C-alpha positions in Angstrom: -5.4 9.2 -5.7 -2.0 10.4 -5.3 -1.9 12.0 -8.6 -4.6 13.7 -8.5 -4.4 15.4 -4.7 -5.4 18.8 -5.0 -8.3 18.0 -7.2 -9.6 15.2 -4.9 -9.1 17.0 -1.8 -11.2 19.6 -2.9 -13.6 18.0 -4.9 -13.7 15.2 -1.7 -14.2 18.2 1.0 -17.2 19.6 -0.9 -19.1 16.7 -0.8 -18.5 16.2 2.9 -20.1 19.4 3.3 -23.4 19.1 1.1 -23.6 16.1 3.1 -23.7 17.6 6.9 -26.6 19.7 5.0 -27.8 16.6 4.2 -27.1 15.3 8.6 -28.7 18.4 9.9 -31.9 18.4 8.2 -32.6 14.5 7.8 -36.4 13.6 8.4 -35.6 10.7 9.9 -32.8 8.1 11.1 -32.4 6.1 7.9 -31.4 9.7 6.1 -29.3 10.6 8.9 -27.3 7.1 8.8 -26.5 7.5 4.8 -25.6 10.9 5.3 -22.9 10.2 8.2 -21.9 6.7 5.6 -21.2 8.8 2.7 -20.0 12.4 4.7 -17.5 9.7 6.3 -16.4 8.5 3.1 -15.8 11.6 1.5 -13.8 12.9 4.9 -11.7 10.0 5.2 -9.6 11.1 2.2 -8.4 14.5 3.2 -6.7 12.5 6.3 -5.6 9.6 3.5 -3.5 12.1 1.8 -1.8 14.0 4.5 1.2 11.4 4.6 1.7 11.3 0.9 1.5 15.3 0.7 4.0 15.0 3.9 6.4 12.6 1.9 6.0 15.0 -1.4 6.9 18.3 0.3 9.2 17.5 3.2 12.1 15.0 1.2 15.0 13.3 3.7 15.0 11.9 7.0 14.7 14.7 9.1 13.2 17.1 7.5 9.7 14.6 7.7 9.8 14.2 11.4 8.2 17.5 12.3 5.7 17.8 10.1 4.5 13.7 10.6 4.2 14.3 14.4 2.0 17.8 13.9 -0.2 15.6 12.0 -0.3 12.8 14.7 -0.5 14.9 16.8 -3.6 16.6 15.0 -5.0 13.2 14.5 -5.3 12.0 17.9 -6.4 15.4 19.6 -9.4 15.4 17.1 -10.8 12.6 18.2 -11.2 13.8 21.9 -12.3 17.3 20.7 -15.0 16.0 18.8 -16.9 14.7 21.9 -16.1 17.6 24.0 -17.6 20.1 21.7 -20.6 17.5 20.8 -21.1 17.8 24.8 -20.6 21.3 24.5 -23.3 22.1 22.2 -25.8 19.9 23.3 -25.8 22.1 26.3 -27.5 25.2 24.3 -31.4 25.0 25.2 -32.6 24.0 21.9 -36.0 21.3 20.6 -33.3 19.5 18.8 -29.5 19.9 20.3 -28.2 17.0 17.8 -28.5 19.3 14.5 -26.7 22.0 16.1 -23.8 19.8 16.2 -24.2 19.8 12.2 -25.1 23.5 12.2 -21.6 24.3 13.5 -19.6 21.6 11.8 -21.6 23.4 8.5 -20.3 26.7 9.6 -17.2 25.6 10.7 -16.1 23.7 7.6 -18.0 25.8 5.4 -15.2 28.7 5.9 -12.7 26.6 5.5 -13.8 25.7 1.5 -11.9 29.4 0.5 -9.3 29.2 3.1 -8.0 25.5 1.5 -8.5 26.4 -1.9 -5.9 29.5 -1.6 -3.1 27.8 0.4 -3.5 24.4 -0.6 -1.8 23.4 -3.8 -0.6 20.1 -5.9 2.0 18.3 -4.0 3.0 15.1 -6.3 5.7 15.9 -8.4 5.1 14.6 -11.7 1.8 16.7 -11.9 3.7 19.6 -10.9 6.2 18.8 -13.8 3.8 18.2 -16.6 1.8 21.5 -15.5 5.3 23.4 -16.0 5.9 21.6 -19.1 2.8 22.8 -20.5 3.9 26.2 -19.8 6.9 25.7 -21.6 5.5 24.7 -24.4 3.0 27.7 -24.6 5.8 30.3 -23.7 8.6 28.7 -25.8 6.9 26.7 -28.3 9.2 24.0 -27.9 8.4 20.3 -27.8 9.0 19.7 -24.0 7.2 17.2 -22.0 7.2 15.5 -18.4 7.8 11.9 -18.1 4.3 11.5 -16.4 2.8 13.1 -19.8 4.6 10.5 -22.5 2.5 7.5 -20.2 -0.8 8.6 -21.4 -3.5 6.8 -19.3 -7.3 8.3 -18.6 -8.9 9.2 -15.7 -10.5 5.9 -15.2 -7.4 3.9 -15.5 -6.0 6.0 -12.8 -8.8 5.7 -10.5 -8.3 1.7 -11.0 -4.2 2.0 -10.0 -5.7 4.2 -6.9 -7.7 1.5 -5.7 -5.5 -1.7 -7.4 -2.6 0.1 -5.6 -3.9 -0.2 -2.3 -5.8 -3.3 -2.1 -2.4 -5.2 -3.6 -0.3 -3.8 -1.2 -2.7 -4.9 1.3 -2.8 -8.2 0.4 0.9 -9.0 -0.8 3.2 -6.3 1.9 3.0 -8.3 5.3 4.4 -4.9 6.3 1.3 -3.0 5.3 -0.9 -6.3 6.3 0.2 -6.3 10.0 0.0 -2.7 10.2 -2.9 -2.4 9.3 -4.2 -5.1 12.1 -2.5 -3.4 14.3 -3.3 0.1 14.3 -7.0 -1.0 13.3 -7.3 -3.6 16.4 -5.7 -0.1 18.7 -7.9 2.4 16.5 -11.4 0.3 17.2 -10.1 -0.2 20.8 -9.1 3.3 21.4 -13.4 4.2 19.7 -14.8 1.7 21.9 -13.3 2.6 24.7 -13.9 5.8 24.4 -17.6 4.9 23.8 -17.2 3.5 27.4 -15.9 6.5 29.0 -19.2 8.1 29.3 -21.0 5.1 30.2 -18.6 4.5 32.6 -18.5 8.3 34.2 -22.2 8.6 34.1 -22.8 5.8 35.7 -20.0 5.7 38.5 -19.4 8.8 39.1 -23.0 10.8 38.0 -21.1 12.9 35.4 -23.9 14.5 33.2 -22.9 14.9 29.0 -20.6 17.8 29.3 -18.7 16.9 32.3 -17.8 13.4 30.6 -16.9 15.4 27.1 -14.3 16.7 29.1 -13.2 14.0 30.7 -12.2 12.7 27.3 -10.1 15.8 27.0 -7.2 13.7 28.6 -6.6 12.0 25.6 -5.4 15.1 24.4 -3.3 15.5 27.2 -1.7 12.2 26.6 -0.6 12.7 22.8 0.8 16.5 24.0 3.6 14.8 26.1 4.0 12.1 23.4 4.4 15.3 20.9 6.9 16.9 23.9 8.5 13.0 24.2 9.1 12.8 19.7 12.0 14.5 19.5 14.0 12.0 21.6 12.4 9.1 19.3 14.0 11.0 16.0 17.0 11.7 18.0 17.4 7.7 18.0 16.0 7.6 14.6 18.6 9.6 13.2 21.5 8.1 15.5 21.1 4.6 14.2 22.4 5.7 10.8 25.6 5.4 13.0 25.3 1.3 12.6 22.8 0.8 9.7 25.8 -1.7 7.4 23.0 -2.2 5.2 23.1 1.9 3.8 26.0 3.5 5.4 25.1 6.8 6.3 20.9 6.3 6.1 18.8 5.8 9.3 17.6 2.8 10.1 13.7 2.7 8.8 12.6 0.4 11.9 14.3 3.1 14.2 11.0 4.8 13.7 9.3 1.9 15.8 11.3 2.6 19.2 8.6 4.4 20.9 6.0 2.9 19.7 6.9 -0.8 21.2 6.5 1.0 24.9 3.6 3.6 23.6 2.1 0.2 22.5 2.6 -1.5 26.1 1.5 2.2 27.6 -1.9 1.4 26.0 -2.4 -1.5 27.1 -1.5 -1.0 30.7 -4.0 2.3 30.4 -6.8 0.2 29.2 -6.1 -2.1 32.7 -5.5 0.6 34.7 -9.3 2.3 33.9 -10.9 -1.0 33.5 -10.0 -1.8 37.7 -10.1 1.4 38.8 -13.4 2.3 37.5 -15.2 2.2 40.6 -17.7 4.3 42.5 -15.2 4.3 45.4 -12.1 5.7 43.3 -11.9 9.1 42.7 -12.5 9.6 39.0 -9.3 11.3 38.7 -8.0 7.4 38.7 -9.8 6.4 35.3 -9.2 9.9 33.9 -5.5 9.7 34.5 -5.7 6.2 32.5 -8.0 8.0 29.6 -4.5 10.3 29.2 -1.7 7.1 29.3 -4.4 5.5 26.8 -4.3 8.7 24.6 -0.4 9.0 24.6 -0.3 4.9 23.8 -2.5 5.6 20.8 -0.5 9.4 19.8 2.9 6.3 19.8 1.1 3.9 17.7 -0.1 5.9 15.0 2.4 7.8 14.8 4.9 4.7 14.5 2.5 3.5 11.9 2.5 6.4 9.4 6.3 7.9 10.0 7.5 3.8 9.4 4.9 3.5 6.2 5.7 6.8 4.7 10.0 6.1 5.1 9.1 2.6 3.8 6.7 3.4 0.8 8.2 6.8 0.3 6.9 6.9 -3.8 3.8 5.0 -2.3 3.4 6.2 0.8 -0.3 7.3 0.3 -1.2 3.9 -1.2 0.1 2.5 1.8 -1.2 5.0 4.4 -4.7 4.7 2.3 -4.5 1.0 2.8 -3.8 1.2 6.7 -6.8 4.3 6.5 -9.4 1.6 5.4 -9.3 -0.7 8.3 -8.2 2.1 10.5 -12.0 3.5 9.9 -13.7 0.4 9.8 -12.7 -1.3 12.8 -13.3 2.1 14.9 -16.8 2.5 12.8 -18.1 -1.0 14.2 -16.3 -1.8 17.4 -17.5 1.2 19.2 -21.3 -0.7 18.9 -20.1 -3.5 21.4 -18.9 -0.9 23.8 -22.6 -1.2 25.6 -23.1 -4.6 26.0 -19.1 -5.2 26.5 -19.0 -3.2 29.7 -22.2 -3.9 30.7 -22.3 -7.6 30.7 -18.3 -8.2 31.4 -18.2 -5.3 34.0 -15.4 -2.6 33.6 -12.6 -4.2 35.2 -12.8 -7.6 32.8 -14.4 -5.8 30.3 -11.2 -3.2 30.4 -8.7 -6.8 30.9 -10.6 -8.3 27.6 -9.6 -4.9 25.6 -6.0 -4.9 27.3 -5.4 -8.4 26.2 -5.9 -8.0 22.9 -3.6 -4.8 23.3 -0.8 -6.7 24.5 -1.4 -9.3 21.7 -1.1 -6.7 19.3 2.2 -5.1 20.6 4.0 -8.0 19.5 3.5 -6.3 15.6 6.4 -3.5 16.0 8.8 -6.0 18.5 8.7 -8.7 15.1 9.5 -5.4 12.3 12.5 -4.3 14.9 14.3 -7.7 15.2 13.0 -8.7 11.3 12.7 -5.8 9.8 16.0 -6.2 7.3 14.7 -9.7 6.1 11.5 -8.5 5.8 12.4 -5.8 3.5 14.8 -7.4 1.3 11.7 -9.4 0.1 9.5 -6.6 -0.6 9.4 -5.1 -4.2 7.5 -1.8 -3.5 10.2 -1.1 -1.1 12.8 -1.7 -3.2 11.1 0.7 -6.1 9.6 3.3 -3.8 13.2 3.7 -1.7 16.1 2.6 -3.2 17.7 3.5 -6.1 17.4 1.7 -8.9 20.8 -0.1 -9.2 20.2 -0.9 -5.1 17.1 -2.1 -5.7 18.7 -4.5 -8.8 21.6 -5.8 -6.7 19.5 -6.5 -3.8 17.2 -8.4 -6.2 20.0 -10.3 -7.5 20.6 -11.3 -3.9 17.6 -13.1 -3.3 17.6 -15.0 -6.6 15.0 -13.0 -8.5 
């Protein structure tokens, strides 16, 4: 999708808006499931494109840090705002309060369509050059062509590449595969955890729907704290350029993961904390603080994955992020289905412990990459082509005997 960011985004967004109508006026449960399924697919296009667009617009090690940080903040805060806004809408005294959730979304997202059309433009360099070349041919009558125009390909071929490249990276790139596994489990556990918050606070503290929605805003508090801490992470990242013997003067890519490691551990600790503090005789603020810690942890994990993949696969950032997003959205969709049975059968403490142990196991991924990242990058053809200049890529290929 990298070469068609602008058009794909608008088409997908309009499809998403139309499917919201289908959900809002669904006559039965089957229609609701179908429209939500395809609506989720259409809405996921935007979040998959953002990382690649940021890589297109903000070049360089320092310039990309703040946009990526804000992207991570809005992604995590949005997860918390959804249940809160939904619970607030449900307080409206209507015969079908759940339909109002879709009515509000239709109004809000519909109002954004002309805004996006006016302010968003293509960010992919080869597409912009092709448009400029076309304009120059009209005004100067000279046969000027952009490199991408000389490589004639059909829409089908472009779509084929858009599907094949993320799949190939997921199957052949260890970094993409393990990062996808890491963020997918973390994301799935987060959504499962979200489902348990309403269950836990309504059962132990007799909170109503709106009150449990407010508790979930604690995730946003954790994300805000992570955003405040992020300049320190950026400092560590830029400082790593001083000890980069591989490419002097350039930051070490794995330095993007320094705060993701403690963040992953905080994510794990928050799950343990939430599970064992969710008791009727413990004040509700204690598990609520655990929710905030989980929010801080997932922010650091998500930002570490997005920034590292964007830096390591700069030219193919959108494809790498799409591969990771596939796993993340799949786990986020299906793991929450186990929430009620898990916490009901194991109890809050042991259910939180199980999730915590899974989170602890996944914390190994960034640690291994920080230690062995240099060797892994040497063996990655995608990283050589996407980040290193041609002569550097060839030199590295020769050192591996390729």
